[in-house]
KELUM-542970 format. One record per residue (C-alpha): residue number from 1; residue in one letter; x, y, z. Coordinates in steps of 0.5 Angstrom, whole numbers, plus 500, padded with zeros to 3 digits. Each point is the difference from the previous one (the first is absolute). Layout:
BEGIN
   bagu   kese     X     Y     Z
    NUM      A     X     Y     Z
...
end
This chain:
BEGIN
   bagu   kese     X     Y     Z
      1      X   243   318   480
      2      X   496   494   503
      3      X   504   493   499
      4      X   496   495   497
      5      X   496   496   504
      6      X   504   493   499
      7      X   506   503   501
      8      X   498   503   507
      9      X   498   493   502
     10      X   506   497   498
     11      X   504   505   503
     12      X   497   501   507
     13      X   497   492   500
     14      X   493   502   502
     15      X   496   494   499
     16      X   493   504   501
     17      X   502   506   497
     18      X   496   498   493
     19      X   494   499   504
     20      X   500   506   504
     21      X   502   504   493
     22      X   493   497   498
     23      X   496   501   506
     24      X   496   506   495
     25      X   499   499   493
     26      X   500   507   497
     27      X   502   505   506
     28      X   499   501   507
     29      X   502   505   505
     30      X   503   500   507
     31      X   502   505   505
     32      X   508   501   501
     33      X   504   504   506
     34      X   500   507   498
     35      X   506   501   504
     36      X   504   495   495
     37      X   502   501   493
     38      X   498   495   495
     39      X   504   500   493
     40      X   497   495   494
     41      X   505   495   502
     42      X   496   499   507
     43      X   494   497   496
     44      X   501   493   502
     45      X   501   503   507
     46      X   494   504   500
     47      X   496   494   497
     48      X   502   495   505
     49      X   501   504   507
     50      X   494   505   499
     51      X   493   498   500
     52      X   496   506   504
     53      X   494   502   497
     54      X   498   504   506
     55      X   504   505   504
     56      X   498   504   506
     57      X   502   508   500
     58      X   500   505   505
     59      X   500   508   500
     60      X   498   506   505
     61      X   495   505   497
     62      X   503   505   495
     63      X   506   494   499
     64      X   501   495   494
     65      X   501   493   500
     66      X   504   496   494
     67      X   500   493   498
     68      X   503   497   494
     69      X   498   494   495
     70      X   503   496   495
     71      X   496   498   493
     72      X   503   493   498
     73      X   499   498   493
     74      X   501   493   498
     75      X   501   497   493
     76      X   496   505   496
     77      X   501   508   499
     78      X   495   504   503
     79      X   497   506   497
     80      X   498   507   503
     81      X   500   497   507
     82      X   495   505   504
     83      X   500   501   508
     84      X   494   503   503
     85      X   498   501   508
     86      X   494   500   503
     87      X   497   504   505
     88      X   503   498   507
     89      X   494   499   505
     90      X   499   499   507
     91      X   493   498   504
     92      X   498   507   499
     93      X   505   505   496
     94      X   503   500   493
     95      X   507   502   498
     96      X   499   502   493
     97      X   504   498   494
     98      X   503   507   499
     99      X   504   499   506
    100      X   503   493   497
    101      X   505   500   495
    102      X   503   494   496
    103      X   506   501   496
    104      X   504   496   496
    105      X   508   500   502
    106      X   505   501   494
    107      X   507   497   500
    108      X   506   504   498
    109      X   507   498   498
    110      X   505   502   505
    111      X   508   499   500
    112      X   501   495   506
    113      X   508   502   501
    114      X   503   505   505
    115      X   498   506   504
    116      X   502   506   496
    117      X   505   504   497
    118      X   498   507   503
    119      X   503   506   496
    120      X   506   496   498
    121      X   496   498   493
    122      X   500   507   497
    123      X   499   497   493
    124      X   493   496   502
    125      X   503   493   498
    126      X   495   495   501
    127      X   502   494   504
    128      X   501   493   497
    129      X   498   494   503
    130      X   493   496   502
    131      X   493   503   499
    132      X   494   497   503
    133      X   493   502   500
    134      X   497   502   507
    135      X   493   501   502
    136      X   500   508   501
    137      X   494   504   498
    138      X   493   500   503
    139      X   498   502   493
    140      X   493   500   497
    141      X   493   496   500
    142      X   500   500   493
    143      X   499   492   497
    144      X   507   496   499
    145      X   501   494   496
    146      X   504   495   504
    147      X   505   495   497
    148      X   499   492   501
    149      X   504   497   506
    150      X   501   507   503
    151      X   496   505   505
    152      X   498   507   501
    153      X   500   503   506
    154      X   495   505   503
    155      X   500   505   505
    156      X   494   501   504
    157      X   499   507   504
    158      X   494   502   505
    159      X   499   507   502
    160      X   496   500   507
    161      X   496   506   500
    162      X   500   505   506
    163      X   493   499   502
    164      X   499   492   499
    165      X   497   496   505
    166      X   505   496   504
    167      X   499   492   498
    168      X   502   494   496
    169      X   498   501   492
    170      X   500   495   495
    171      X   501   500   493
    172      X   502   496   493
    173      X   505   501   495
    174      X   498   497   493
    175      X   505   499   495
    176      X   498   498   492
    177      X   503   499   494
    178      X   497   502   493
    179      X   502   493   497
    180      X   498   496   506
    181      X   493   498   502
    182      X   501   499   508
    183      X   502   505   505
    184      X   504   500   506
    185      X   498   503   507
    186      X   504   502   506
    187      X   497   502   506
    188      X   503   506   505
    189      X   498   502   507
    190      X   501   507   503
    191      X   500   502   507
    192      X   499   507   501
    193      X   503   502   507
    194      X   496   505   504
    195      X   506   505   500
    196      X   501   506   495
    197      X   507   501   496
    198      X   502   508   500
    199      X   500   503   493
    200      X   506   500   497
    201      X   502   507   501
    202      X   499   499   508
    203      X   505   494   500
    204      X   504   499   506
    205      X   505   496   496
    206      X   501   503   493
    207      X   504   499   493
    208      X   504   504   496
    209      X   502   497   493
    210      X   504   505   496
    211      X   497   502   493
    212      X   502   502   493
    213      X   495   504   497
    214      X   504   501   494
    215      X   501   493   499
    216      X   492   499   499
    217      X   501   506   495
    218      X   505   496   496
    219      X   497   493   500
    220      X   493   503   497
    221      X   504   505   496
    222      X   496   506   502
    223      X   503   507   502
    224      X   502   500   507
    225      X   495   504   504
    226      X   496   501   494
    227      X   492   499   502
    228      X   501   493   497
    229      X   505   499   505
    230      X   497   503   506
    231      X   493   496   498
    232      X   505   493   500
    233      X   503   502   507
    234      X   494   502   503
    235      X   498   492   500
    236      X   507   498   501
    237      X   501   504   506
    238      X   493   499   503
    239      X   502   492   500
    240      X   506   503   504
    241      X   495   503   505
    242      X   496   494   501
    243      X   507   496   503
    244      X   501   505   505
    245      X   505   504   496
    246      X   499   508   501
    247      X   508   502   499
    248      X   501   502   493
    249      X   507   500   497
    250      X   502   507   496
    251      X   507   501   496
    252      X   503   507   501
    253      X   506   498   496
    254      X   501   496   494
    255      X   502   493   501
    256      X   500   500   508
    257      X   502   493   500
    258      X   505   500   494
    259      X   496   498   494
    260      X   499   492   502
    261      X   492   500   499
    262      X   498   499   493
    263      X   498   506   496
    264      X   498   498   493
    265      X   504   504   494
    266      X   501   506   505
    267      X   507   501   502
    268      X   498   502   507
    269      X   496   495   503
    270      X   497   503   506
    271      X   500   508   499
    272      X   499   505   505
    273      X   493   503   501
    274      X   503   506   501
    275      X   504   503   494
    276      X   506   504   502
    277      X   502   506   496
    278      X   506   505   500
    279      X   498   506   497
    280      X   504   505   495
    281      X   501   504   506
    282      X   503   494   504
    283      X   494   500   504
    284      X   497   493   503
    285      X   492   499   497
    286      X   496   494   502
    287      X   494   497   496
    288      X   495   496   504
    289      X   495   499   495
    290      X   501   492   501
    291      X   501   500   507
    292      X   494   504   501
    293      X   496   495   496
    294      X   502   494   503
    295      X   499   503   507
    296      X   493   503   499
    297      X   498   493   496
    298      X   502   496   507
    299      X   497   505   504
    300      X   493   500   497
    301      X   501   492   500
    302      X   500   501   508
    303      X   508   498   501
    304      X   506   504   500
    305      X   500   502   507
    306      X   507   498   499
    307      X   504   503   494
    308      X   507   497   500
    309      X   504   504   495
    310      X   507   496   498
    311      X   505   503   500
    312      X   505   505   503
    313      X   505   494   499
    314      X   499   497   494
    315      X   504   494   498
    316      X   507   503   497
    317      X   497   507   503
    318      X   499   502   493
    319      X   495   506   498
    320      X   498   501   493
    321      X   497   507   498
    322      X   498   504   494
    323      X   505   505   499
    324      X   496   506   496
    325      X   506   504   497
    326      X   503   493   497
    327      X   493   497   498
    328      X   502   493   503
    329      X   500   495   506
    330      X   506   501   504
    331      X   502   497   507
    332      X   504   501   506
    333      X   502   497   506
    334      X   497   501   507
    335      X   505   496   505
    336      X   498   501   507
    337      X   507   499   502
    338      X   501   507   498
    339      X   495   504   504
    340      X   501   507   497
    341      X   499   497   493
    342      X   494   496   502
    343      X   497   506   503
    344      X   501   504   494
    345      X   496   495   496
    346      X   495   498   504
    347      X   498   506   504
    348      X   496   504   494
    349      X   496   494   499
    350      X   498   499   507
    351      X   498   507   501
    352      X   496   500   494
    353      X   497   493   501
    354      X   498   502   507
    355      X   496   506   497
    356      X   497   496   495
    357      X   497   495   505
    358      X   498   505   505
    359      X   496   503   494
    360      X   497   494   499
    361      X   498   498   507
    362      X   504   494   499
    363      X   506   501   505
    364      X   498   496   506
    365      X   500   494   495
    366      X   507   501   497
    367      X   506   495   502
    368      X   507   500   497
    369      X   501   493   498
    370      X   507   497   501
    371      X   502   493   497
    372      X   505   496   504
    373      X   505   506   499
    374      X   506   502   504
    375      X   502   507   503
    376      X   493   502   501
    377      X   502   505   505
    378      X   502   506   495
    379      X   493   499   497
    380      X   496   500   506
    381      X   504   506   503
    382      X   498   504   494
    383      X   493   498   500
    384      X   499   502   507
    385      X   502   507   498
    386      X   494   501   495
    387      X   494   502   504
    388      X   493   501   497
    389      X   495   505   502
    390      X   498   497   506
    391      X   508   499   502
    392      X   499   492   499
    393      X   506   496   496
    394      X   499   495   496
    395      X   499   493   502
    396      X   505   494   499
    397      X   499   493   497
    398      X   505   495   499
    399      X   501   493   498
    400      X   506   499   505
    401      X   504   494   503
    402      X   505   503   504
    403      X   495   501   506
    404      X   505   497   505
    405      X   507   504   499
    406      X   497   506   497
    407      X   494   502   505
    408      X   502   508   499
    409      X   497   499   493
    410      X   495   495   501
    411      X   497   504   506
    412      X   498   506   495
    413      X   496   496   496
    414      X   493   501   500
    415      X   498   493   496
    416      X   506   495   500
    417      X   500   493   497
    418      X   505   495   501
    419      X   501   493   496
    420      X   499   493   502
    421      X   507   498   501
    422      X   502   506   504
    423      X   495   499   505
    424      X   502   493   501
    425      X   507   502   501
    426      X   498   505   505
    427      X   493   497   502
    428      X   500   502   508
    429      X   502   507   498
    430      X   495   501   494
    431      X   494   498   505
    432      X   503   505   505
    433      X   500   506   495
    434      X   493   498   497
    435      X   498   501   507
    436      X   503   507   501
    437      X   498   502   494
    438      X   493   499   501
    439      X   500   504   506
    440      X   503   506   496
    441      X   495   499   495
    442      X   505   497   495
    443      X   498   495   495
    444      X   504   494   499
    445      X   499   494   494
    446      X   504   494   498
    447      X   501   499   492
    448      X   503   494   496
    449      X   504   501   494
    450      X   505   496   496
    451      X   504   494   504
    452      X   495   500   505
    453      X   497   493   502
    454      X   494   499   500
    455      X   497   505   495
    456      X   495   502   495
    457      X   503   498   493
    458      X   497   497   494
    459      X   503   493   502
    460      X   499   501   508
    461      X   494   496   502
    462      X   494   505   503
    463      X   500   498   507
    464      X   507   503   500
    465      X   497   507   499
    466      X   495   499   505
    467      X   505   498   505
    468      X   504   506   498
    469      X   494   505   503
    470      X   499   495   506
    471      X   507   501   502
    472      X   500   507   499
    473      X   494   500   505
    474      X   503   496   505
    475      X   506   505   500
    476      X   494   506   502
    477      X   502   504   494
    478      X   495   505   497
    479      X   500   497   493
    480      X   504   496   494
    481      X   503   503   495
    482      X   502   497   493
    483      X   503   502   493
    484      X   496   501   496
    485      X   493   500   498
    486      X   500   501   493
    487      X   507   500   497
    488      X   498   496   494
    489      X   505   497   495
    490      X   499   500   493
    491      X   495   495   499
    492      X   498   498   507
    493      X   494   495   498
    494      X   505   496   496
    495      X   506   500   505
    496      X   502   503   506
    497      X   507   499   500
    498      X   504   507   501
    499      X   508   501   498
    500      X   502   503   507
    501      X   495   496   505
    502      X   496   494   501
    503      X   494   498   496
    504      X   494   504   503
    505      X   504   504   505
    506      X   498   507   497
    507      X   493   499   499
    508      X   494   497   504
    509      X   495   502   495
    510      X   499   498   493
    511      X   497   505   495
    512      X   495   498   495
    513      X   501   498   493
    514      X   502   506   496
    515      X   494   500   495
    516      X   495   499   506
    517      X   494   504   500
    518      X   500   500   508
    519      X   507   502   502
    520      X   501   497   507
    521      X   505   498   505
    522      X   500   492   502
    523      X   502   497   506
    524      X   506   495   501
    525      X   499   494   504
    526      X   505   503   504
    527      X   497   506   501
    528      X   493   497   502
    529      X   504   496   506
    530      X   504   507   502
    531      X   493   503   500
    532      X   497   494   504
    533      X   506   501   505
    534      X   499   507   501
    535      X   492   499   502
    536      X   502   495   505
    537      X   505   504   503
    538      X   495   506   501
    539      X   496   495   503
    540      X   505   498   505
    541      X   502   507   501
    542      X   493   502   502
    543      X   499   494   504
    544      X   506   501   504
    545      X   497   507   502
    546      X   494   496   503
    547      X   503   499   507
    548      X   505   497   503
    549      X   498   493   499
    550      X   499   501   492
    551      X   507   503   500
    552      X   503   494   503
    553      X   497   495   496
    554      X   502   505   494
    555      X   507   500   502
    556      X   500   493   501
    557      X   498   499   493
    558      X   505   504   497
    559      X   505   497   504
    560      X   499   493   496
    561      X   502   504   494
    562      X   506   497   498
    563      X   506   503   496
    564      X   504   504   505
    565      X   506   497   497
    566      X   501   499   492
    567      X   501   493   502
    568      X   493   499   503
    569      X   498   498   493
    570      X   505   496   496
    571      X   502   503   494
    572      X   505   498   494
    573      X   504   505   496
    574      X   501   500   493
    575      X   507   502   497
    576      X   500   506   496
    577      X   500   500   493
    578      X   503   506   498
    579      X   507   503   503
    580      X   496   506   502
    581      X   495   496   503
    582      X   498   498   507
    583      X   497   494   503
    584      X   493   498   501
    585      X   497   497   506
    586      X   493   496   499
    587      X   497   495   505
    588      X   501   493   500
    589      X   494   495   499
    590      X   500   498   507
    591      X   500   507   502
    592      X   494   502   496
    593      X   496   494   503
    594      X   502   503   507
    595      X   498   507   498
    596      X   493   498   497
    597      X   499   496   507
    598      X   502   505   504
    599      X   496   506   497
    600      X   494   495   499
    601      X   500   499   508
    602      X   501   508   501
    603      X   494   501   495
    604      X   496   495   505
    605      X   502   504   506
    606      X   498   506   497
    607      X   493   497   499
    608      X   499   498   507
    609      X   503   506   503
    610      X   495   504   495
    611      X   494   496   503
    612      X   502   502   507
    613      X   501   507   498
    614      X   493   500   497
    615      X   497   498   506
    616      X   502   506   504
    617      X   498   505   495
    618      X   492   498   501
end
C-alpha cells in the first residue's frame, strides 16, 4: 500500500514533496524508463523525478519500438481511464494506429524469497513468507480505474511496417477519465531508420522457449488437443513465432521433467504426447495422435523446423505405459547405466518412431532432447544405430553444461545450450566451442535458470532480461533458451509464485481470464525486454556481416557488455526459508542502477551504428 502523504514527508524530510505532489490537481502522466521496474511504493519517486512528456524512439523497418508511461492519480479516484494513440505523421507519410498498441500493465503478486526447491518438494508445498505486487502483464487496452494517490503503468508498442518510408514521425497519446473533465496529452517521436529487420523466421539469432501445451488445456479446462484447445494454441504459438521462436517442445514420455510443473487436478502434470501401450501379446504399440496434432498445428503456423522430443532420459528414468493385459498403467525403469536393458526398452520405440516420422515427412525436423543429464553416451549410441529410409540418424539437442570436461558428448550434439554460470566459469573455452561449432554447422545457445543472476523472474527488473540476451549475443551464440514459455501456476493472473521455482520462472506469457471471449496470451514486461534484446542482437549480427569496419564496431560494442563474472553486477543473497531450499541471488539497488545506465549506453550505440549502417545500404 502507498503510505499516507504526511507519513512520507515526515519519514523522508522532503520539504517540497507536498508542492510537487500537487503540481497537478486531478491526474497527470509522464514517461518512465521501460528498463526499470515501478511498484506502487515508487509513486513519490515517479512524482518527484519523472517529468518527461515527450519521448524519442527509434526502430528499423519491420521492427518494434517500445515505451512506458505512468498515469498518476492525485486525491481523487479516477474512473474508466482510457488511452488513445493518434496516427504517427512525418512530413509526407503516416504510420497508422493499427500499428500502435497501448496496453495497461497489470500487477501480479509474487513471493520474494529464495530461488527454489526443485524436485525436493513433491507435496507442492507453497512457500511461506513475504509477497509483493509487481508490474508484470502487458494486459489490455480496456478502460481501468485508478485509486487516489497511486499510479497506473501503460505500455506503448509501435510496429513499423516493412514498406514504411524512413524518417521522423510524430504522434500524440490522449488520456481521459470518465469522472474528470480535463485530458492529459503525451507526445512521442519515432525515427524510422532506413534498414530492414528480417522476418522472425529468418533471424540470425533466435529463441527457444520450452512450451507446455497441456498446461494451456488445464488452465482453460478444455480437453488436450481437442478442436477448442487447438484453436487456443494457434494464437498462443503464433505469438511464439513472432518472437523468433521456431523450435517446439514435444514429450515422448510421461513427466520428462519429474512432474515439477503445475498440472491442475491431474496426477500426471506433463503427459506424453505419444502413448506407450503393451499389447496382450507383449508387443509394444505407440499412439501418436496428440503428437501428430501438435506438430501439424505448428507446421501450419510456419514453425516446428525443430521438434525437440523429451526425453530418452527422463528424470528418474521412468517410463509409464498402458498394459492391455492388466488394464492399468504400469511403469518401468530404463537406466542408461545398464546398456542392454536400456536398449531393450528404447529400441522398439525408436524403430517405430523413425518409421512414423518418415511417413509424415518430419524426419529432418526431429531432435531427441536431453535436459542436463549424465551418462548420455548410452542413449546417443543407441540413436545412431537406428537409420531412417534415407540412411540418416536422428539429431540430438541438449541443455548440457559439462562442455569442457565431457567434450566427447558435447561434440555429438547438433544443438546445445549452456547455462549462464557455467559459461562464466569457462568463458574462453565456451567462446572457442561456439566458433568451432559454427564451422561445423552446430547450433550453440545460452540459457538462464534458477540461481543465475541477472535473470528474468517476476521480481527481476526488465533490464535484466535485455542484458541476458545481449550477453548471449556478445558470446556469438546462435540464440537464447529459457524454461518456460507457458508453464502456468493455478491462478497466474493473481499470483506467479511457484512451489519449486522463483516466481515467474516457469512462464513468460500470461493467459486471459478463463471466461474471456477472446483467449489470447499476453506478454510480460520481461518477455518484451527479452524480445527487444533479440531484435537488437539480430541488428548487430546483420551489421557485423557488412564488412570489416562494421565487424570491428560491433565487436567493440559487444565487448562493452559487462557480466563475464558473476560479480560484475553486485548482488545479494537471501537465505533459504526451507531446509531443502537453495539461496536466492538478486541484484542490489546499486547494480540495478549500473545496469540501467550501461544498457542505455548500449542502446544509444546500437542506434548510432544503425544510422551509419543505413547509409551504406543506399
